[in-house]
N, C-alpha and C positions, 0 to 999 in steps of 0.2 A: 546816683541820681544827678550829680554834678557833672554830667557828661556834655560839656560844651565843646564844640568843634573849634578849637583855638586857631586852626589854619584859616578858616573863614573869617575870623576876627582880624587876623594878620592881613588878609587880602582886603578886607573893608577899609582898613587904615591906609593901605597902599593905594586903593582906588581914590580915596578922598585926597591924599597928599598929592598924587599925580594930577588929579583934576584942578586942585588949588593952584599948583604951579603952572598948568596949561592955560587955565580959564579965569583965574582970579576967584573971588567968592560971590560975584554978583551976577554971573551969567547964567543963562537957561541951561547951557551945557554942564556948568559946575552943579546945578541943582539935579539935573538928571543922574549925574554920577553919584550924587549924595543919596538919591533915593535907591540907586543900585546897591550902594554900601549898607543902606539900613536894611534892604532885603537879606543881604549876606549875614548881618547880625541876627535877624529873625531866624534865619536858617540854621545858624550855629547853635541856637538854643532849642532846636526842634525836639530833641530827645527829652529835655527837661520838660517843656512844654506839654509833650505827649503824656509823661508821667504825671504831671500836675492835673491834666484832664481826666485821668483814670481816677483821681481822688476827687473829682468835682471842683477843682480849682484852676485858677489861671496863673501863669508865671510871666514875669516881665523882668529882664535884665536891667540893672539901673546904673552900674558903675564898674569900671575896669580897675578901679583902686591903683590908678598911677601906673598900670602896666597894660601893654597892648594884649598880652595873652597870659593866662596863669590865674592869679587870683581875681575874684570879681564878687559883685553883690547883686542880690536879686530879690524880687518880691513875689510872694506866693500870696494870693487873695481870693476870697470868695467871689463867686460870679454875681453880676448885678441882680438885685431883686432877692438876694439870700436873706432868709429869716433871721439869721445870726451872721452879719457881716464881720469879717476880720481881715487882717493884713498881718503878714510875718516877713521881716527883713532878714535875709540869710546872706551868709558870707562863705565863700569857697576859698579855702587858703591854698597854700602853695606846697610843693615838695621841699625837702630839706635843701636840695639844690637851688631852689629859687627863694629861700627864706629871706633874702635881702629885700625882695619886693614886698613881702608881708611886714617886715619891720618898718619899712619906709611909709607903708599906707596906714600905720597905726601911731606915727609920731604926732605930737601934739605941736600945732603951729599957731 
């Protein structure tokens, strides 16, 4: 279920970083690259969104939990106009080899 394509997330970050260095954050060229990166993020969650749609839900990724790829948070929610609207916040953790990112994301600040 939590099959996000992390490589697309990494590429999106690289696109934004490169655009920021090349154009700053106020130019039309930067915003075009930002839109491209946003589309990469949507594509990275395509499998999750497709499964949510089969259940009659929508999905939206909301946080990378201080890591570019690996753990993340997302929302599953009912479609507009639902007779019984709801929202569920979910978290996808990491493998043992990435457990430090999970520990970091749960620290109290």
